C-alpha positions as CSV (number, residue, x, y, z in Angstrom):
1,X,-2.7,-12.4,-8.7
2,X,1.1,-13.3,-7.3
3,X,4.5,-14.8,-9.3
4,X,5.1,-17.8,-7.5
5,X,8.5,-20.0,-8.3
6,X,9.0,-23.2,-6.3
7,X,11.6,-24.9,-7.3
8,X,14.6,-27.5,-5.9
9,X,16.4,-25.3,-3.6
10,X,14.2,-22.3,-3.5
11,X,11.3,-21.3,-3.8
12,X,10.0,-17.2,-4.6
13,X,6.7,-15.3,-4.0
14,X,6.5,-12.1,-5.3
15,X,2.9,-9.7,-5.1
16,X,1.9,-5.8,-5.7
17,X,-0.8,-4.1,-4.6
18,X,-1.7,0.2,-4.4
19,X,0.0,1.0,-1.1
20,X,-1.9,4.5,-2.3
21,X,-3.4,6.4,-5.3
22,X,-1.0,5.8,-7.1
23,X,1.8,3.9,-5.2
24,X,2.2,0.3,-6.7
25,X,3.9,-1.8,-3.3
26,X,5.8,-5.2,-4.6
27,X,7.0,-7.4,-1.7
28,X,9.1,-10.1,-2.9
29,X,9.9,-13.1,-0.8
30,X,12.9,-15.6,-1.3
31,X,12.8,-18.7,0.7
32,X,15.9,-20.8,0.3
33,X,16.3,-24.6,0.6
34,X,19.1,-26.8,0.7
35,X,20.1,-27.3,-3.3
36,X,20.7,-30.5,-4.5
37,X,24.4,-31.4,-4.0
38,X,24.5,-31.6,-8.6
39,X,23.7,-28.0,-8.5
40,X,26.6,-25.4,-9.4
41,X,25.7,-22.9,-6.2
42,X,26.3,-20.0,-8.9
43,X,24.3,-21.3,-10.9
44,X,21.5,-21.7,-8.0
45,X,21.8,-17.8,-6.9
46,X,21.8,-16.7,-10.7
47,X,18.4,-18.8,-10.5
48,X,16.9,-17.5,-7.9
49,X,17.7,-14.2,-8.3
50,X,16.5,-14.2,-11.8
51,X,13.4,-16.0,-10.8
52,X,12.8,-12.7,-8.5
53,X,13.6,-10.3,-10.9
54,X,11.0,-11.9,-12.8
55,X,8.1,-11.5,-10.9
56,X,9.2,-8.1,-9.6
57,X,9.0,-6.7,-13.2
58,X,5.7,-8.8,-13.8
59,X,3.9,-6.9,-10.7
60,X,5.5,-3.8,-11.9
61,X,3.9,-4.3,-15.4
62,X,0.5,-5.4,-13.6
63,X,1.0,-2.1,-11.4
64,X,1.5,0.1,-14.7
65,X,-1.8,-1.6,-16.1
66,X,-4.1,-0.5,-13.0
67,X,-3.1,2.6,-13.1
68,X,0.1,3.4,-10.9
69,X,3.1,5.6,-11.5
70,X,5.3,5.1,-8.8
71,X,6.4,1.9,-7.2
72,X,8.2,0.6,-4.5
73,X,10.2,-3.1,-4.0
74,X,10.6,-4.8,-0.3
75,X,13.0,-7.5,-0.4
76,X,13.2,-10.3,2.2
77,X,14.1,-13.8,2.5
78,X,16.5,-16.4,4.3
79,X,18.4,-16.4,1.3
80,X,22.1,-14.1,0.6
81,X,20.2,-11.4,-1.8
82,X,22.6,-8.4,-0.9
83,X,23.6,-6.7,-3.4
84,X,20.6,-7.9,-5.9
85,X,19.7,-4.1,-6.2
86,X,23.1,-3.3,-7.1
87,X,23.0,-0.5,-9.2
88,X,19.6,1.3,-8.1
89,X,21.3,4.1,-6.1
90,X,22.6,5.4,-8.8
91,X,20.0,5.3,-11.3
92,X,17.9,7.2,-8.6
93,X,20.3,9.7,-8.3
94,X,20.9,10.4,-12.1
95,X,16.9,11.0,-12.3
96,X,15.7,7.7,-14.2
97,X,13.0,5.8,-12.8
98,X,14.0,2.7,-11.2
């Protein structure tokens, strides 16, 4: 069951599935369209990131409920999402689950 959000200016689709015995694979995709002219670009980007985050969290919780113990998140899209997972590497290095 995918998380889908379709708003003026962008759409988000996030799906999760098992990729091994206890590995849950989450795929997130962000598609952008021209935003309405009366929308602040920073607000637009923040809303897109929030929806993508909500989809990832929803799918992570679903995977955990189905028995996954590990997860992998893959993001793609035609919108600039670099820096989206800022801090992930430092979290991994400290030994905490991401």
